[in-house]
C-alpha positions in Angstrom: 0.0 0.0 0.0 1.2 3.5 -0.8 2.2 5.9 2.0 -0.3 8.3 3.5 1.4 11.7 3.8 0.0 14.0 6.5 -0.5 17.6 5.1 1.5 20.4 6.8 -1.9 22.0 7.8 -2.9 19.0 9.9 -2.8 19.3 13.7 -3.9 15.9 15.0 -4.0 12.2 14.1 -6.8 10.5 16.0 -6.7 6.7 16.2 -9.8 5.3 17.9 -8.6 1.8 18.6 -11.9 1.1 20.4 -15.0 3.1 20.9 -16.1 0.9 23.8 -15.3 2.1 27.3 -15.1 0.5 30.8 -16.5 3.7 32.4 -19.9 5.4 31.9 -19.4 9.1 32.4 -22.7 11.0 32.1 -21.0 13.8 30.1 -19.1 11.7 27.6 -18.5 13.8 24.4 -18.9 10.7 22.3 -22.6 10.8 23.1 -23.2 14.5 22.6 -26.0 13.3 20.2 -27.1 9.7 19.7 -23.7 8.0 19.6 -24.4 5.7 16.6 -20.8 4.9 16.0 -19.4 1.7 14.5 -18.0 -0.6 17.2 -16.3 -3.2 15.0 -12.5 -3.4 15.6 -9.6 -3.9 13.2 -7.2 -6.6 14.3 -3.9 -5.5 15.8 -2.1 -6.6 12.6 -4.4 -4.6 10.4 -4.0 -1.5 12.6 -0.2 -1.8 12.4 -0.3 -2.3 8.6 -2.6 0.7 8.2 -0.8 3.1 10.6 2.6 2.3 9.3 1.5 3.7 6.0 1.4 7.2 7.6 4.2 9.7 7.0 4.0 12.3 9.7 6.3 14.8 11.5 8.2 14.7 14.9 5.7 17.2 16.3 2.6 15.3 15.2 2.2 11.9 16.9 -0.3 9.1 16.4 -2.8 9.5 19.3 -4.3 6.2 20.4 -7.6 6.9 22.0 -11.3 5.8 22.4 -13.6 5.0 24.1 -10.7 3.3 25.9 -7.8 2.2 23.7 -6.5 -0.3 26.1 -9.7 -2.4 25.7 -8.4 -3.5 22.3 -7.2 -7.0 22.8 -4.0 -6.2 20.8 -3.3 -2.9 22.5 0.3 -3.8 23.5 1.0 -5.4 20.2 -0.1 -2.3 18.3 2.1 -0.1 20.6 5.1 -2.2 20.1 4.8 -2.6 16.3 4.1 0.9 15.1 7.2 2.0 13.1 9.7 4.0 15.1 9.4 6.9 12.7 6.0 7.6 14.2 5.7 9.2 17.7 2.9 7.8 19.9 0.5 9.5 22.4 -2.1 7.7 24.5 -5.4 9.0 25.8 -6.6 6.7 28.5 -8.5 6.3 31.8 -5.7 4.1 33.0 -8.0 1.3 34.3 -5.6 -1.3 32.9 -2.9 -3.3 34.7 0.0 -0.9 34.9 2.5 -3.6 35.9 1.8 -5.5 32.7 2.2 -2.3 30.7 5.5 -1.5 32.4 6.8 -5.0 31.7 5.9 -5.0 28.0 6.4 -1.4 26.8 9.6 0.6 26.6 8.9 4.1 28.1 11.2 5.7 25.5 8.7 4.5 22.8 6.0 6.9 24.2 8.1 9.9 24.9 8.9 13.0 22.7 9.8 16.6 23.0 6.4 18.2 23.7 4.7 20.8 26.0 2.5 18.1 27.5 2.7 14.4 28.6 2.6 11.7 26.0 0.3 9.5 28.2 -2.7 11.7 29.1 -4.9 10.2 31.8 -8.4 11.3 32.3 -9.8 11.7 35.8 -13.5 11.4 36.2 -14.7 11.8 39.8 -18.2 10.4 39.1 -16.8 7.0 37.9 -13.3 6.6 39.6 -11.4 7.2 42.8 -8.4 9.6 42.8 -6.0 7.7 45.1 -5.8 4.5 43.1 -5.3 6.6 39.9 -2.5 8.6 41.6 -0.8 5.3 42.6 -0.9 4.1 39.0 0.4 7.4 37.6 3.3 7.6 40.1 4.3 4.0 39.3 4.4 4.7 35.6 6.2 8.0 36.2 8.8 6.4 38.4 9.4 3.8 35.6 10.3 6.6 33.1 6.9 7.1 31.3 5.9 10.6 30.2 2.5 10.8 31.9 0.0 13.4 33.3 -3.6 13.7 34.4 -6.4 15.8 32.9 -9.6 16.7 34.5 -12.8 18.1 32.9 -14.2 21.2 34.6 -17.8 19.9 34.5 -20.0 22.2 36.7 -21.0 19.3 39.0 -17.3 18.3 39.7 -15.3 21.5 39.2 -14.5 21.9 42.9 -13.2 18.3 43.1 -11.1 18.9 40.0 -9.5 22.0 41.5 -8.8 20.0 44.7 -7.3 17.1 42.8 -5.1 19.4 40.7 -3.7 21.0 43.9 -3.1 17.6 45.5 -1.5 16.0 42.4 0.7 19.0 41.8 2.0 18.7 45.4 3.0 15.1 44.6 4.9 16.0 41.4 2.2 15.0 39.0 1.4 17.2 36.0 -2.3 17.8 36.4 -4.1 20.0 33.8 -7.8 20.9 33.3 -10.0 20.9 30.2 -13.0 23.0 29.6 -16.3 21.1 29.8 -17.9 20.7 26.4 -21.6 19.7 26.2 -24.9 20.3 27.9 -25.7 20.5 31.6 -29.1 21.4 33.0 -30.2 22.9 29.7 -27.1 25.0 29.1 -24.5 24.5 26.4 -21.0 24.8 27.8 -17.9 25.5 25.7 -16.2 28.2 23.7 -17.0 27.8 20.0 -15.9 29.6 16.8 -19.2 29.1 14.9 -22.5 30.3 16.4 -25.2 27.7 16.5 -22.8 24.8 15.4 -23.8 22.6 18.4 -27.3 23.8 19.0 -29.0 20.8 17.4 -31.9 23.0 16.3 -31.3 23.1 12.5 -29.2 21.4 9.8 -27.6 23.8 7.2 -25.4 23.2 4.2 -21.8 24.4 4.5 -18.4 23.7 3.2 -16.0 22.2 5.8 -12.3 21.4 5.9 -10.6 19.4 8.7 -7.1 19.6 10.2 -7.2 16.1 11.6 -7.0 12.5 10.4 -9.8 10.8 12.2 -9.8 7.0 12.2 -12.7 4.9 13.6 -12.2 1.5 15.3 -12.7 -0.4 12.0 -10.2 1.8 10.2 -12.8 4.0 8.5 -11.7 7.6 8.0 -14.1 10.5 8.7 -14.5 14.2 7.9 -14.9 15.1 11.6 -15.7 13.8 15.1 -19.5 14.3 14.5 -19.4 12.0 11.5 -17.5 9.4 13.5 -19.8 9.4 16.6 -23.0 9.5 14.5 -22.0 6.7 12.1 -22.2 8.8 9.0 -20.6 7.8 5.7 -16.7 7.6 5.9 -14.5 9.2 3.3 -12.1 6.2 3.2 -10.4 3.5 5.2 -6.8 3.2 6.4 -6.5 -0.1 4.6 -7.8 1.1 1.3 -5.0 0.7 -1.3 -5.7 4.0 -3.0 -6.7 6.2 0.0 -5.0 9.5 0.0 -5.7 12.6 2.2 -7.4 15.4 0.2 -6.8 18.6 2.1 -9.9 20.4 0.8 -13.3 21.7 1.7 -16.1 19.2 1.5 -19.9 19.7 1.4 -21.7 19.1 4.7 -25.5 19.2 5.2 -25.6 18.9 9.0 -24.1 22.1 10.3 -25.9 22.8 13.6 -25.2 19.2 14.7 -21.5 19.6 15.0 -19.6 17.8 17.8 -18.1 20.3 20.3 -14.6 18.7 19.7 -14.7 20.0 16.1 -15.6 23.6 16.6 -14.3 24.4 20.1 -11.7 27.2 20.3 -8.7 25.4 21.8 -4.9 25.1 21.8 -3.1 23.4 18.9 -0.4 20.8 19.4 2.0 23.6 20.4 -0.4 24.7 23.1 -1.1 27.9 21.2 -4.8 29.1 21.7 -7.2 29.9 19.0 -7.2 26.7 16.9 -10.3 24.8 15.8 -10.3 21.3 14.3 -12.4 22.4 11.3 -12.7 25.5 9.1 -16.3 26.2 7.9 -17.4 28.3 5.0 -21.0 29.4 4.8 -23.0 30.0 1.6 -21.8 33.6 1.0 -18.2 32.5 1.5 -18.5 29.5 -0.8 -19.7 31.5 -3.8 
């Protein structure tokens, strides 16, 4: 299969090894609407074959995520067989056996020059306890892994997140916060570039261009997170012989049902604020 070259304009490579999860957080962004995503998994060998086609840059890693990526039965195999030219990040709830992970994975394989940790652990107070999570993080950190914790500032748990951040920082753990995206008690939270994008009150036609390679758990490639989570038609598959990234605007007829991940104002991979995952042109701009 021919190489897949990541455009210079791309900011993220999302590899959803599994869209299943061992937690049930009430505010999960994957279920912002219906969450009709495909749950079929590629085998570990197929993931490795597909991912190793990618030609990226030192500052743009393959991010293994979910759901919970460690639920893929070949999680360790995939980690250990992605070609060394590709850097790897992991987004996880860390509910797996850390001793097995330490034994089987070289910490240097998941470490790069970056303003944030390569293993980013999510802390969800409504579904997990902090102390066992801290124990796991410190064990991995002591064994040379680049690791930190992130907490979502959901209104119902913001005070606990602030407390956890102070406590973890005192223990030498990098703890950062993320803005809550989604609905709570009838209010939409988040800072968005495009007015009405996440209101779910209408569906308009626009032109949209992504800055991300988004791969679902069966290798399908999508225009955006909304298409992935709602099970819309993919634009290709990581195993398709002739797939190539087309860095262009595509027609979309569901503006108003965007996923917050796509239109949120956020930092890019260099931690510079003001980035959004997609650029949208409306009718008057497209003419």
